[in-house]
Steps between C-alpha positions, in 0.01 A plus 500: 500500500513393869617148564394486865128431532309518828189285516280583798190314620302691763226320690288714725161581645363834372320595823646623828334204675350178365216350703358152455367221721425151379127449557552137605835490680484854636869548419625825358476855627641842418854515362713772343502544127783631287789313338547140608807425289680662205787286367707690241781297339742666258603316183810591297418413139870507411565201724369148458338253734417535868807720556320775308243543778543688826223465759473758781401363840156340489263570788136513600357820641387530862141397571299694758169394650247751635188478707204450266340823621797700367441386141265763357283451192588716199214641292486360149747220574451125558418378852856371555656834399544699824666808642680501835350700782746783586714421802448123473774277637565149372402222740731248333806517274680237297709437190505192283854363501617490142583152375556380142165323503302814588693769307768443240647633176660255259689521173274318256450396138241631255465429131651785299664666801871540565422565867199431718411551865240302691316634806369238743266619775307286754462718809233474772405761759744435789242608760236246400486130573570218257163578342639817339517472119818603320564790268602299193684601185714318245608748232785481249631802310710443188744758364706544186681772312329621185569763238507831681411367841372213712205265461317316776240228535307385807327176590362355821217527748404650835211530744223752444588680822674733583654725230790390278714751308790408273752767397804478273751782540227701671244454222179327607432212261229313693247584772235287666268719711281300740257791555449552128444125459257495795708235678549469877712300747304182423692498168805384698336162553461223247693480176711779355272638230649818350706424191771733371592474133686780319665420168828655396468877535749784463575669833 
C-alpha cells in the first residue's frame, strides 16, 4: 500500500477562450481558458503532523487577453464558451502574483482523519480592475489508512465557475463541470454556492 498520497485540485476553464462583458460596468472581454491553478501537495501517511506534507511551488497560470473579435462562438456551447481565431495574438498578458491569501495549501484537521489538506483559493483575473470577482474555493480533503488501502473524505465549497476537479493519486474523486451545470462567469460573483460533501470512501 502506498504511503505517499498526492492530492491535486485543478481549476480551469474548459474553453479555449472565455468571453463575458458586464452589461452595466462594461468590464470583461475575451481571455484565455485552460488551467488557472493546479496545486498538488503530497502527504506521507507514515509521518505525522505538518511535516508529512510537501507542497510543490504554488503559482497561477498566465492570463492572456484577446481582441473581442478573435473570440469565436462555438456551435452548441454557451455564449461565453469561445474558440480563438487562428493566428490571434494576445493584446495583453499578466499573471496573478501568488500570495497566501489568494492561493494556499495548509495541513488541516478533519474528524476521523489522520491527515488532511486544505486548499484555499481567492484569485481574481489580473487583467481586470478591482471589479473582477475572485475564483473562490475552500476545500479540505481528509485521509487515513484503512484495511487494504486508503480512505478519503472531502468537505468544503467553491464557486459555480469555472471547472473544479479533485484527484487523489491520479484518481478523479470529484468534478464540478460549469457547462453541465449551465453556469457562466456570473457565478464568480456573490456568495460561494457549490457545496462539496463526500463521506469516507475507499480510494
